[in-house]
N, CA, C and O atoms as a MOPAC input file, in Angstrom:
PM7 MOZYME 1SCF
protein

 N     98.99300 1    63.90500 1    99.74800 1
 C     99.24700 1    64.25500 1   101.12800 1
 C    100.35800 1    64.01600 1   102.22000 1
 O    100.94700 1    62.93600 1   102.17200 1
 N    100.58100 1    64.60400 1   102.85500 1
 C    101.76700 1    64.16600 1   103.65000 1
 C    101.36800 1    63.91200 1   105.08900 1
 O    100.81200 1    64.75800 1   105.79000 1
 N    101.73400 1    62.52000 1   105.53200 1
 C    101.34000 1    62.20600 1   106.51100 1
 C    102.36900 1    61.40500 1   107.78700 1
 O    103.54800 1    61.36900 1   107.43300 1
 N    102.19800 1    60.99600 1   108.69100 1
 C    103.11100 1    60.52100 1   109.66600 1
 C    102.66500 1    58.85100 1   110.28000 1
 O    101.66200 1    58.44300 1   110.86600 1
 N    103.56000 1    58.37100 1   109.95700 1
 C    103.25300 1    56.81500 1   110.87200 1
 C    102.97900 1    56.81800 1   112.25100 1
 O    103.73100 1    57.35700 1   113.06300 1
 N    101.79000 1    56.16000 1   112.59700 1
 C    101.61500 1    56.51600 1   114.45600 1
 C    102.50100 1    55.46000 1   115.08200 1
 O    102.69200 1    55.51500 1   116.29700 1
 N    103.17100 1    54.31400 1   114.21300 1
 C    103.87100 1    53.23000 1   114.97100 1
 C    105.36700 1    53.68700 1   115.50800 1
 O    105.85800 1    53.65900 1   116.63600 1
 N    105.96300 1    54.18200 1   114.04600 1
 C    107.44200 1    54.22900 1   114.12300 1
 C    107.73300 1    56.04600 1   114.19300 1
 O    108.85700 1    56.43700 1   114.50800 1
 N    106.75500 1    56.93100 1   113.91000 1
 C    106.84600 1    58.45900 1   113.36100 1
 C    107.62800 1    58.68200 1   112.37300 1
 O    108.46900 1    59.58000 1   112.40600 1
 N    107.46600 1    57.94300 1   111.42600 1
 C    107.98600 1    57.95200 1   110.16600 1
 C    107.09600 1    59.22200 1   109.21500 1
 O    105.87800 1    59.34300 1   109.08300 1
 N    107.95900 1    59.87900 1   108.77000 1
 C    107.12600 1    60.81600 1   107.80600 1
 C    107.00800 1    60.62300 1   106.48500 1
 O    108.03900 1    60.70600 1   105.81700 1
 N    105.76100 1    60.33100 1   105.83100 1
 C    105.74000 1    59.64700 1   104.50500 1
 C    104.93600 1    61.04300 1   103.49500 1
 O    103.73400 1    61.28700 1   103.39200 1
 N    106.17300 1    61.80100 1   102.83200 1
 C    105.67700 1    62.98500 1   102.09600 1
 C    104.56900 1    62.47200 1   100.58700 1
 O    104.47100 1    61.40400 1    99.98300 1
 N    104.05400 1    63.48100 1   100.45800 1
 C    103.26000 1    63.53400 1    99.43800 1
 C    104.16600 1    63.46400 1    98.30400 1
 O    105.21000 1    64.10300 1    98.17400 1
 N    103.50900 1    62.36900 1    97.25300 1
 C    104.54200 1    61.96000 1    96.10200 1
 C    105.22400 1    60.56300 1    96.37900 1
 O    105.70800 1    59.76600 1    95.57500 1
 N    105.14500 1    60.51700 1    97.40200 1
 C    105.89400 1    58.70400 1    97.83300 1
 C    104.91800 1    57.98500 1    96.93400 1
 O    103.75400 1    58.29400 1    96.68000 1
 N    105.72700 1    56.82600 1    96.44900 1
 C    104.87100 1    55.89900 1    95.79700 1
 C    104.61700 1    54.82600 1    96.37700 1
 O    105.36600 1    54.73600 1    97.34900 1
 N    103.76000 1    53.71000 1    96.26800 1
 C    103.23100 1    52.78700 1    96.70500 1
 C    102.52100 1    51.58800 1    96.46900 1
 O    101.83200 1    51.67000 1    95.45300 1
 N    102.46200 1    50.66700 1    96.96600 1
 C    101.86000 1    49.50600 1    96.42500 1
 C    100.68200 1    49.58400 1    97.53500 1
 O    100.81300 1    49.84400 1    98.73100 1
 N     99.34800 1    49.25200 1    96.73200 1
 C     98.20700 1    49.32800 1    97.75600 1
 C     97.16100 1    48.38300 1    97.27300 1
 O     97.07600 1    47.92500 1    96.13400 1
 N     96.23200 1    48.10700 1    98.46900 1
 C     95.10900 1    47.42600 1    98.13200 1
 C     94.04100 1    48.30300 1    97.95500 1
 O     93.79300 1    49.10400 1    98.85600 1
 N     93.23400 1    48.27600 1    96.73800 1
 C     92.05000 1    49.20100 1    96.85600 1
 C     90.85200 1    48.37700 1    97.16400 1
 O     90.63300 1    47.30700 1    96.59700 1
 N     90.00500 1    48.94400 1    98.16400 1
 C     88.75200 1    48.19600 1    98.39000 1
 C     87.57600 1    49.25500 1    98.22800 1
 O     87.83700 1    50.42800 1    98.49800 1
 N     85.96600 1    48.82300 1    97.69400 1
 C     85.30100 1    49.73300 1    97.77400 1
 C     84.62000 1    49.83300 1    99.00100 1
 O     84.34100 1    48.73100 1    99.47200 1
 N     84.28300 1    50.74600 1    99.63100 1
 C     83.47100 1    51.16100 1   100.53800 1
 C     81.96800 1    50.93200 1   100.71700 1
 O     81.25100 1    51.93100 1   100.66100 1
 N     81.54600 1    50.03500 1   100.87300 1
 C     80.68000 1    49.59100 1   100.73000 1
 C     78.94500 1    50.38600 1   101.57600 1
 O     78.74900 1    50.15900 1   102.77000 1
 N     78.13800 1    51.05300 1   100.94400 1
 C     77.30600 1    51.89600 1   101.68000 1
 C     77.67100 1    53.15500 1   101.72200 1
 O     76.77500 1    53.90000 1   102.12000 1
 N     78.72000 1    53.68900 1   101.44000 1
 C     78.99300 1    55.08500 1   101.41500 1
 C     79.52200 1    55.83300 1   100.06900 1
 O     80.63900 1    55.91700 1    99.56000 1
 N     78.40100 1    56.27600 1    99.75500 1
 C     78.70700 1    57.38300 1    98.21200 1
 C     78.46000 1    58.51100 1    98.58700 1
 O     77.82700 1    58.77700 1    99.60900 1
 N     79.08500 1    59.57200 1    97.55000 1
 C     78.63600 1    61.11200 1    97.86900 1
 C     78.01700 1    61.28800 1    96.56900 1
 O     78.69700 1    61.05400 1    95.57000 1
 N     76.95700 1    61.62400 1    96.46800 1
 C     76.31500 1    62.15300 1    95.17700 1
 C     76.42700 1    60.87200 1    93.96600 1
 O     76.55800 1    61.05200 1    92.75600 1
 N     76.35700 1    59.86600 1    94.51300 1
 C     76.33300 1    58.75200 1    93.65200 1
 C     77.87800 1    58.33400 1    93.48500 1
 O     78.07100 1    57.49300 1    92.60700 1
 N     78.91200 1    58.75000 1    94.12700 1
 C     80.37400 1    58.63400 1    93.63100 1
 C     80.79800 1    57.91400 1    94.37200 1
 O     81.00400 1    58.49400 1    95.43800 1
 N     81.12600 1    56.64000 1    94.40300 1
 C     81.83800 1    55.61200 1    95.12900 1
 C     82.99000 1    55.88600 1    96.10600 1
 O     83.83300 1    56.63600 1    95.61500 1
 N     83.20800 1    55.54700 1    97.15000 1
 C     84.41300 1    56.21900 1    97.86600 1
 C     85.14800 1    54.81300 1    98.16500 1
 O     84.51000 1    53.86000 1    98.61300 1
 N     86.34100 1    54.75400 1    97.92500 1
 C     87.34100 1    53.79400 1    97.88100 1
 C     88.40500 1    53.92400 1    99.15800 1
 O     88.90700 1    55.02200 1    99.40200 1
 N     88.67900 1    52.91700 1    99.84800 1
 C     89.81000 1    53.02300 1   100.99400 1
 C     90.90500 1    51.79100 1   100.34300 1
 O     90.79800 1    50.74000 1    99.71200 1
 N     91.92800 1    52.58100 1   100.88600 1
 C     93.26600 1    52.17400 1   100.07400 1
 C     94.03300 1    51.65400 1   101.37000 1
 O     93.93500 1    52.39100 1   102.35100 1
 N     94.82700 1    50.42000 1   101.52300 1
 C     95.55800 1    49.89900 1   102.58200 1
 C     96.93400 1    49.85900 1   101.82400 1
 O     97.16800 1    49.26500 1   100.77100 1
 N     97.90500 1    50.71300 1   102.68000 1
 C     99.37200 1    50.20000 1   102.17400 1
 C    100.33000 1    50.06000 1   103.30000 1
 O     99.88400 1    50.03300 1   104.44700 1
 N    101.42500 1    49.98200 1   103.11000 1
 C    102.32700 1    49.68900 1   104.37300 1
 C    103.43400 1    51.13400 1   104.41900 1
 O    103.81300 1    51.82500 1   103.47300 1
 N    103.71600 1    51.23900 1   105.71500 1
 C    104.95400 1    52.26100 1   106.04900 1
 C    106.23300 1    51.99700 1   105.37400 1
 O    106.62300 1    50.83200 1   105.29300 1
 N    106.83000 1    52.83000 1   104.94800 1
 C    107.79400 1    52.53500 1   104.25300 1
 C    109.25500 1    52.04900 1   105.37100 1
 O    110.33500 1    51.51700 1   105.11300 1
 N    108.84000 1    52.37200 1   106.21900 1
 C    110.25700 1    52.11600 1   107.42200 1
 C    109.64400 1    50.72600 1   108.27900 1
 O    110.37300 1    49.74100 1   108.38600 1
 N    108.35400 1    50.72700 1   108.83300 1
 C    108.38900 1    49.64900 1   109.96900 1
 C    107.10900 1    48.82100 1   109.03300 1
 O    106.54500 1    47.90600 1   109.63300 1
 N    106.79300 1    49.02800 1   108.05100 1
 C    105.92000 1    47.93200 1   107.29900 1
 C    104.10500 1    47.81700 1   108.53700 1
 O    103.24100 1    46.94100 1   108.49200 1
 N    104.15600 1    48.87100 1   109.31500 1
 C    102.78000 1    48.85900 1   109.91600 1
 C    101.69100 1    49.15700 1   108.68000 1
 O    102.12000 1    49.67600 1   107.65000 1
 N    100.75600 1    48.93300 1   108.76100 1
 C     99.53600 1    49.09300 1   107.76600 1
 C     98.73100 1    50.30600 1   108.00900 1
 O     98.06800 1    50.45600 1   109.03500 1
 N     98.80200 1    51.22600 1   106.98900 1
 C     98.02800 1    52.68000 1   106.80100 1
 C     96.76700 1    52.56900 1   106.33600 1
 O     96.78100 1    51.85200 1   105.33600 1
 N     95.70200 1    52.94300 1   106.59800 1
 C     94.44600 1    53.10100 1   105.66600 1
 C     94.09100 1    54.79600 1   105.47000 1
 O     94.17500 1    55.69700 1   106.30600 1
 N     93.73000 1    54.84000 1   104.24800 1
 C     93.03500 1    56.01000 1   103.98400 1
 C     92.00800 1    55.72000 1   103.08500 1
 O     92.11400 1    54.78000 1   102.29700 1
 N     91.01600 1    56.44300 1   103.12900 1
 C     89.75000 1    56.57600 1   102.46200 1
 C     89.63900 1    57.85800 1   101.47700 1
 O     90.19700 1    58.91200 1   101.78500 1
 N     88.89800 1    57.72400 1   100.28500 1
 C     88.56000 1    59.06300 1    99.34400 1
 C     87.58000 1    59.87600 1   100.04500 1
 O     86.79900 1    59.39900 1   100.86800 1
 N     87.60700 1    60.70700 1    99.82600 1
 C     86.57300 1    62.36300 1   100.37500 1
 C     86.50400 1    62.78500 1    98.99200 1
 O     87.26400 1    63.65700 1    98.57000 1
 N     85.55400 1    62.16400 1    98.18900 1
 C     85.07700 1    63.06000 1    96.96400 1
 C     84.50100 1    64.53400 1    97.20800 1
 O     84.80300 1    65.33200 1    96.32000 1
 N     83.71300 1    65.03900 1    98.27500 1
 C     83.17200 1    66.16000 1    98.51600 1
 C     84.12700 1    67.08600 1    98.89700 1
 O     83.61700 1    68.20100 1    98.78400 1
 N     85.37600 1    67.17000 1    99.33200 1
 C     86.66000 1    67.87700 1    99.37700 1
 C     87.53400 1    67.57100 1    98.44800 1
 O     88.51200 1    68.31800 1    98.47500 1
 N     87.57200 1    66.40200 1    97.27600 1
 C     88.50700 1    66.27000 1    96.65800 1
 C     89.89300 1    66.05200 1    97.09500 1
 O     90.91900 1    66.45600 1    96.54700 1
 N     89.74100 1    65.19800 1    98.40200 1
 C     91.09700 1    64.84000 1    99.12400 1
 C     90.84600 1    63.63700 1    99.65300 1
 O     89.92100 1    62.87300 1    99.38100 1
 N     91.88000 1    63.48300 1   100.56900 1
 C     91.63800 1    61.85500 1   101.40200 1
 C     91.50500 1    62.01500 1   102.81000 1
 O     91.94900 1    62.96000 1   103.46200 1
 N     90.73800 1    60.83400 1   103.33000 1
 C     90.81900 1    60.80600 1   105.15100 1
 C     91.59000 1    59.93600 1   105.43700 1
 O     91.61800 1    58.89000 1   104.78900 1
 N     92.42600 1    60.17300 1   106.51200 1
 C     93.14600 1    58.82900 1   107.29900 1
 C     92.47000 1    58.36600 1   108.07300 1
 O     91.80300 1    59.01300 1   108.88100 1
 N     92.50600 1    57.15300 1   107.98400 1
 C     91.12500 1    56.16800 1   108.87400 1
 C     91.99300 1    55.64300 1   110.02200 1
 O     91.46300 1    55.51300 1   111.12500 1
 N     93.56500 1    55.26400 1   109.81400 1
 C     94.05900 1    54.48400 1   110.49900 1
 C     95.33800 1    54.02100 1   110.16800 1
 O     95.55200 1    53.62300 1   109.02300 1
 N     96.46100 1    54.02100 1   111.26200 1
 C     97.80400 1    53.96800 1   111.30500 1
 C     98.41800 1    54.93400 1   110.96600 1
 O     99.63400 1    54.79300 1   110.83400 1
 N     97.81500 1    56.24500 1   110.70400 1
 C     98.32700 1    57.60900 1   110.85900 1
 C     97.88200 1    58.68600 1   110.82700 1
 O     96.68100 1    58.83000 1   110.59600 1
 N     98.70300 1    59.76200 1   111.04400 1
 C     98.08700 1    61.02400 1   111.12900 1
 C     98.68300 1    61.77700 1   110.23800 1
 O     99.85800 1    61.59600 1   109.91800 1
 N     97.63900 1    63.07100 1   109.54800 1
 C     97.78200 1    63.92000 1   108.57900 1
 C     98.92400 1    64.78800 1   109.33300 1
 O     98.94600 1    64.70900 1   110.56100 1
 N     99.73000 1    65.48700 1   108.77800 1
 C    100.25800 1    66.66200 1   108.81000 1
 C     99.85800 1    67.78100 1   108.67500 1
 O     99.14800 1    67.89200 1   107.67500 1
 N    100.03300 1    68.96400 1   109.41300 1
 C     99.69500 1    70.05000 1   109.40700 1
 C     99.76200 1    70.62600 1   108.39300 1
 O    100.92300 1    71.00300 1   108.23700 1
 N     98.95500 1    70.99400 1   107.35700 1
 C     99.15800 1    71.94300 1   105.96700 1
 C     98.28800 1    73.39100 1   106.23100 1
 O     97.07500 1    73.49100 1   106.41800 1
 N     99.34100 1    74.51200 1   106.18200 1
 C     98.99700 1    75.81900 1   106.56600 1
 C     97.83100 1    76.36800 1   105.39900 1
 O     96.94100 1    77.17600 1   105.66500 1
 N     98.03900 1    75.77900 1   104.15000 1
 C     97.39300 1    76.50800 1   103.13400 1
 C     95.57600 1    75.86800 1   103.33100 1
 O     94.65500 1    76.33600 1   102.66300 1
 N     95.40100 1    74.79600 1   104.33100 1
 C     94.23000 1    74.45800 1   104.21200 1
 C     93.79100 1    75.16800 1   105.41900 1
 O     92.56300 1    75.20100 1   105.34100 1
 N     94.06400 1    75.58800 1   106.19400 1
 C     93.84500 1    76.27100 1   107.33700 1
 C     93.32600 1    77.89800 1   106.94600 1
 O     92.45600 1    78.44300 1   107.62600 1
 N     93.95200 1    78.56000 1   105.81200 1
 C     93.56700 1    79.53500 1   105.19300 1
 C     92.44800 1    79.62100 1   104.63100 1
 O     91.70400 1    80.58200 1   104.82400 1
 N     92.10400 1    78.45300 1   103.70900 1
 C     91.04800 1    78.00800 1   103.18900 1
 C     89.82800 1    78.07100 1   104.33200 1
 O     89.07400 1    79.02400 1   104.14300 1
 N     89.55400 1    77.38500 1   105.27500 1
 C     89.01600 1    77.34800 1   106.25100 1
 C     88.52800 1    78.60200 1   106.87900 1
 O     87.37200 1    78.82800 1   107.23700 1
 N     89.76600 1    79.54700 1   106.98300 1
 C     89.30100 1    80.89800 1   107.79100 1
 C     88.65700 1    81.78500 1   106.77900 1
 O     87.69500 1    82.44800 1   107.16700 1
 N     89.09800 1    81.91100 1   105.37200 1
 C     88.19500 1    82.37000 1   104.52100 1
 C     86.95100 1    81.96500 1   104.34500 1
 O     86.08700 1    82.84000 1   104.40800 1
 N     86.63600 1    80.92200 1   104.14900 1
 C     85.14200 1    80.39900 1   103.98200 1
 C     84.27600 1    80.59300 1   105.36200 1
 O     83.05400 1    80.45200 1   105.30900 1
 N     84.84500 1    80.87700 1   106.44500 1
 C     84.32600 1    80.98100 1   108.08100 1
 C     83.78000 1    82.91400 1   107.75200 1
 O     82.71200 1    83.48400 1   107.97900 1
 N     85.16700 1    83.44600 1   107.11300 1
 C     84.76700 1    84.79500 1   107.19900 1
 C     83.97500 1    85.29500 1   106.34100 1
 O     83.41500 1    86.36700 1   106.56700 1
 N     83.74000 1    84.43200 1   104.91100 1
 C     82.71500 1    84.62300 1   103.73000 1
 C     81.38300 1    84.46500 1   104.72900 1
 O     80.73500 1    85.43000 1   105.13300 1
 N     81.20200 1    83.58000 1   104.93300 1
 C     79.75700 1    83.06000 1   105.82200 1
 C     79.44500 1    84.10400 1   106.73900 1
 O     78.41400 1    84.76600 1   106.62800 1
 N     80.43500 1    84.31700 1   107.79900 1
 C     80.06200 1    85.38000 1   108.63100 1
 C     79.62700 1    86.67200 1   108.17300 1
 O     78.65400 1    87.23600 1   108.67300 1
 N     80.31900 1    87.16700 1   107.22900 1
 C     79.49500 1    88.25600 1   106.25800 1
 C     78.36300 1    88.18500 1   105.92900 1
 O     77.49100 1    89.01700 1   106.18200 1
 N     78.20100 1    86.83500 1   105.11800 1
 C     76.54700 1    86.94000 1   104.39400 1
 C     75.72200 1    86.87000 1   105.55600 1
 O     74.66100 1    87.48600 1   105.46200 1
 N     75.96300 1    86.22500 1   106.71400 1
 C     75.38500 1    86.25700 1   107.66900 1
 C     74.76200 1    87.87900 1   108.26100 1
 O     73.63200 1    88.31100 1   108.48700 1
 N     75.79900 1    88.30800 1   108.33300 1
 C     75.56900 1    89.82600 1   108.84500 1
 C     74.85800 1    90.77500 1   107.79200 1
 O     74.07200 1    91.67000 1   108.10400 1
 N     75.15900 1    90.52600 1   106.78900 1
 C     74.49800 1    90.96900 1   105.72500 1
 C     73.21600 1    90.69300 1   105.30400 1
 O     72.59200 1    91.50300 1   104.61900 1
 N     72.68900 1    89.46400 1   105.69600 1
 C     71.15000 1    88.91700 1   105.68600 1
 C     69.97200 1    90.05000 1   105.94500 1
 O     69.12900 1    90.52400 1   105.18300 1
 N     70.25900 1    90.27900 1   107.30300 1
 C     69.17400 1    91.32200 1   107.39000 1
 C     69.40500 1    92.74800 1   107.80700 1
 O     68.65700 1    93.33400 1   108.59000 1
 N     70.63500 1    93.36600 1   107.16600 1
 C     70.77800 1    94.31200 1   107.27000 1
 C     71.60600 1    95.26100 1   106.40100 1
 O     72.81100 1    95.44200 1   106.57100 1
 N     70.70000 1    95.98700 1   105.24200 1
 C     70.97800 1    96.84400 1   104.34400 1
 C     72.32000 1    97.36500 1   104.18100 1
 O     73.18600 1    97.11800 1   103.34100 1
 N     72.28500 1    98.30100 1   105.38300 1
 C     73.50500 1    99.09600 1   105.37700 1
 C     74.71200 1    98.34600 1   105.72600 1
 O     75.74600 1    98.82200 1   105.25800 1
 N     74.80500 1    97.52000 1   106.27900 1
 C     75.94200 1    96.54100 1   106.48400 1
 C     76.04900 1    96.17900 1   105.09800 1
 O     77.11000 1    96.60100 1   104.64000 1
 N     75.47300 1    95.66600 1   104.40000 1
 C     75.61000 1    95.05500 1   102.99000 1
 C     76.19100 1    96.45000 1   102.19600 1
 O     77.16400 1    96.41000 1   101.44300 1
 N     75.45000 1    97.63900 1   102.48600 1
 C     76.09900 1    98.71600 1   101.49600 1
 C     77.53300 1    98.93700 1   101.93900 1
 O     78.35800 1    99.09500 1   101.03900 1
 N     77.90500 1    98.96800 1   103.06500 1
 C     79.13200 1    99.49700 1   103.81100 1
 C     79.97700 1    98.43500 1   103.46400 1
 O     81.07900 1    98.86700 1   103.12300 1
 N     79.86600 1    96.85300 1   103.40400 1
 C     80.85100 1    95.98400 1   102.65400 1
 C     80.95400 1    95.97400 1   101.19700 1
 O     81.80400 1    95.31500 1   100.59700 1
 N     80.03500 1    96.75000 1   100.61100 1
 C     80.23300 1    96.94200 1    98.97400 1
 C     81.44900 1    98.02400 1    98.62700 1
 O     82.32300 1    97.98200 1    97.76200 1
 N     81.09700 1    99.18000 1    99.83300 1
 C     81.71800 1   100.31400 1    99.74100 1
 C     83.16400 1    99.80400 1    99.75800 1
 O     83.93600 1   100.06800 1    98.83700 1
 N     83.51700 1    99.06500 1   100.82600 1
 C     84.77300 1    98.87300 1   101.04400 1
 C     85.22100 1    97.84700 1   100.28100 1
 O     86.45000 1    97.79500 1   100.29000 1
 N     84.63600 1    96.91100 1    99.54600 1
 C     85.10900 1    96.13000 1    98.22700 1
 C     85.56400 1    96.97800 1    97.32300 1
 O     86.71700 1    97.03200 1    96.89500 1
 N     84.44000 1    97.80800 1    96.95700 1
 C     85.11300 1    98.69700 1    95.38400 1
 C     86.34200 1    99.84400 1    95.86000 1
 O     86.90900 1   100.52200 1    95.00300 1
 N     86.64500 1    99.95600 1    97.22100 1
 C     87.63900 1   100.92200 1    97.83100 1
 C     88.89400 1   100.12200 1    97.19800 1
 O     89.57600 1   100.45000 1    96.22800 1
 N     89.01300 1    98.90000 1    98.08100 1
 C     89.83800 1    97.96400 1    97.63000 1
 C     90.31500 1    97.72100 1    96.46200 1
 O     91.51200 1    97.76800 1    96.18000 1
 N     89.09000 1    97.34800 1    95.43600 1
 C     89.45400 1    97.13700 1    94.07200 1
 C     89.98100 1    98.16300 1    93.54200 1
 O     90.70100 1    97.97200 1    92.56100 1
 N     89.73800 1    99.79000 1    94.12400 1
 C     90.54300 1   100.92100 1    93.21400 1
 C     91.88900 1   100.91400 1    93.43000 1
 O     92.75900 1   101.00800 1    92.56400 1
 N     92.08100 1   100.76900 1    94.92700 1
 C     93.41000 1   100.64900 1    95.66300 1
 C     94.34500 1    99.91800 1    94.65900 1
 O     95.22600 1   100.54300 1    94.06800 1
 N     94.14000 1    98.57000 1    94.47000 1
 C     94.76500 1    97.41400 1    93.59100 1
 C     94.65300 1    98.06700 1    92.19400 1
 O     95.45000 1    97.52500 1    91.42800 1
 N     94.20000 1    98.68700 1    91.82000 1
 C     94.29800 1    99.10600 1    90.56000 1
 C     94.89200 1   100.18400 1    90.37300 1
 O     95.47300 1   100.36700 1    89.30400 1
 N     94.88800 1   100.97700 1    91.19000 1
 C     95.85600 1   102.17200 1    91.51500 1
 C     97.08100 1   101.89800 1    91.47200 1
 O     97.82900 1   102.61700 1    90.80900 1
 N     97.55300 1   100.82000 1    92.15500 1
 C     98.66800 1   100.13100 1    92.38900 1
 C     99.27900 1    99.31800 1    91.37000 1
 O    100.49700 1    99.14500 1    91.35600 1
 N     98.42200 1    98.75200 1    90.42000 1
 C     98.87200 1    98.24600 1    89.41900 1
 C     99.16100 1    99.33000 1    88.26500 1
 O    100.14700 1    99.07600 1    87.57200 1
 N     98.42600 1   100.53100 1    87.95000 1
 C     98.95000 1   101.21400 1    87.07300 1
 C     99.95200 1   101.94700 1    87.59400 1
 O    100.64000 1   102.42300 1    86.69100 1
 N    100.42700 1   102.32100 1    88.97300 1
 C    102.10100 1   102.54000 1    89.62700 1
 C    103.33000 1   101.64100 1    89.41300 1
 O    104.51900 1   101.95400 1    89.48300 1
 N    102.74700 1   100.40200 1    89.12600 1
 C    103.69200 1    99.49700 1    88.80700 1
 C    104.00400 1    99.56600 1    87.11900 1
 O    105.15300 1    99.63000 1    86.68100 1
 N    102.76800 1    99.54300 1    86.24200 1
 C    103.10400 1    99.61600 1    84.91200 1
 C    104.12000 1   100.88200 1    84.35100 1
 O    105.02100 1   100.83600 1    83.51300 1
 N    103.59800 1   102.03100 1    85.16300 1
 C    104.28900 1   103.23800 1    84.66700 1
 C    105.37600 1   103.01800 1    85.33500 1
 O    106.00100 1   103.98900 1    84.90900 1
 N    106.30600 1   102.36200 1    86.25200 1
 C    107.30200 1   102.40200 1    86.84100 1
 C    108.30100 1   101.64900 1    85.80400 1
 O    109.48000 1   101.88300 1    85.53600 1
 N    107.47700 1   100.74200 1    85.35700 1
 C    107.87900 1    99.66700 1    84.47700 1
 C    108.30100 1   100.01700 1    83.24200 1
 O    109.27600 1    99.56700 1    82.64100 1
 N    107.46200 1   100.91000 1    82.85600 1
 C    107.51700 1   101.67500 1    81.69100 1
 C    108.95400 1   102.92600 1    81.50500 1
 O    109.83600 1   102.93200 1    80.64600 1
 N    108.81100 1   103.54000 1    82.24700 1
 C    110.09600 1   104.48100 1    82.33700 1
 C    111.38600 1   103.51000 1    82.91000 1
 O    112.49900 1   104.03700 1    82.93700 1
 N    111.26900 1   102.40100 1    83.26700 1
 C    112.74600 1   101.64600 1    83.55000 1
 C    112.80700 1   101.20700 1    82.08000 1
 O    113.86400 1   101.59000 1    81.57900 1
 N    112.01300 1   100.51700 1    81.20600 1
 C    111.99800 1    99.94000 1    79.99200 1
 C    112.73000 1   101.02200 1    79.19200 1
 O    113.72300 1   100.67700 1    78.55100 1
 N    112.32900 1   102.30800 1    79.17200 1
 C    112.72300 1   103.44700 1    78.14500 1
 C    114.22400 1   103.70800 1    78.71600 1
 O    114.74400 1   104.56000 1    77.99600 1
 N    114.86000 1   103.40600 1    79.45400 1
 C    116.27700 1   103.94400 1    79.99100 1
 C    117.10100 1   102.74600 1    79.66400 1
 O    117.11000 1   101.65800 1    80.24100 1
 N    117.89900 1   103.20500 1    78.47300 1
 C    118.95600 1   101.72800 1    77.71500 1
 C    120.08800 1   102.00900 1    78.67600 1
 O    120.33000 1   102.88200 1    79.51000 1
 N    120.91900 1   100.49100 1    78.04700 1
 C    122.33900 1   100.76300 1    79.03000 1
 C    123.03000 1   101.59200 1    78.95300 1
 O    123.64800 1   101.95100 1    79.95500 1
 N    123.24000 1   102.37500 1    77.44100 1
 C    123.95200 1   103.43900 1    77.08200 1
 C    123.72800 1   104.58700 1    77.68400 1
 O    124.74200 1   105.20700 1    78.00600 1
 N    122.48900 1   105.16100 1    77.99000 1
 C    122.24300 1   106.20000 1    78.55000 1
 C    122.57600 1   106.27400 1    79.81500 1
 O    122.96900 1   107.32500 1    80.32200 1
 N    122.40500 1   104.73300 1    80.70700 1
 C    122.91400 1   104.50000 1    82.37500 1
 C    124.40000 1   104.67400 1    82.25700 1
 O    125.05200 1   105.20900 1    83.15300 1
 N    124.92000 1   104.23000 1    81.17600 1
 C    126.42400 1   104.65400 1    81.41800 1
 C    127.01400 1   105.74800 1    81.12400 1
 O    128.13700 1   105.93100 1    81.59300 1
 N    126.53100 1   106.55200 1    80.44300 1
 C    126.88400 1   107.73400 1    80.00100 1
 C    126.50000 1   108.78700 1    81.65500 1
 O    127.34300 1   109.55000 1    82.12700 1
 N    125.42000 1   108.62500 1    82.14200 1
 C    125.19100 1   109.24900 1    83.32400 1
 C    125.84400 1   108.82400 1    84.29200 1
 O    125.87200 1   109.57600 1    85.26600 1
 N    126.53000 1   107.61500 1    84.38700 1
 C    127.39800 1   107.29900 1    85.57300 1
 C    128.51100 1   107.69100 1    85.20100 1
 O    129.24600 1   107.77200 1    86.18400 1
 N    129.24900 1   108.10900 1    83.85600 1
 C    130.53800 1   108.87400 1    83.14500 1
 C    130.30100 1   110.09300 1    84.01900 1
 O    130.98500 1   110.41500 1    84.99000 1
 N    129.18200 1   110.76000 1    83.51600 1
 C    129.38500 1   112.12300 1    83.89200 1
 C    129.28500 1   112.57400 1    85.00600 1
 O    129.72900 1   113.68900 1    85.27700 1
 N    128.48700 1   111.56000 1    86.17000 1
 C    128.77900 1   111.69600 1    87.39900 1
 C    129.75300 1   111.86500 1    88.01600 1
 O    129.96800 1   112.77900 1    88.81200 1
 N    131.09400 1   110.19100 1    87.43400 1
 C    132.27000 1   110.42600 1    87.80100 1
 C    132.79800 1   111.62100 1    87.75800 1
 O    133.16600 1   112.19500 1    88.78300 1
 N    132.91000 1   112.19700 1    86.43100 1
 C    133.80400 1   113.23100 1    85.62600 1
 C    133.38500 1   114.72900 1    86.74500 1
 O    134.22500 1   115.52600 1    87.16100 1
 N    132.33400 1   114.76600 1    86.94700 1
 C    131.27800 1   115.86800 1    87.92800 1
 C    132.17300 1   115.74000 1    89.36200 1
 O    132.71000 1   116.77600 1    89.75200 1
 N    132.36700 1   114.39500 1    90.22900 1
 C    132.89400 1   114.31600 1    91.34600 1
 C    134.45600 1   114.61100 1    91.36500 1
 O    135.09900 1   115.11800 1    92.28300 1
 N    134.93600 1   114.14500 1    90.05500 1
 C    136.61000 1   115.00500 1    89.88600 1
 C    136.88500 1   116.14100 1    89.75900 1
 O    138.06300 1   116.48500 1    89.66600 1

């Protein structure tokens, strides 16, 4: 993950290698999976930064010394999840709403299939045109213009 040091403002990007100290988080588990805390130093100011594993989300949590940078794909996932939950809540008590949503889903799928078929047909038309045929057509148009 990409983080920013709170002390000096240095950005530390994903993939940066560190020497770190690992510690078991006592009494904090998720479904029997032990959580770990990692201590490492900022590359610029040597301030101590602390992160903890988050097995529930397959991620890390910044505990101290830094802040996590904004990650747009993370927000997109959260918005998609809330939309899905809202839709399920609407459909729970309303059979007509459920039917409308299924109809919209099937219409969307049909539109996607139609677009894919159109792309395939265009590709096959372009695949049948050879370079020689294209050159001949260009020469004919050039002769006709003259």
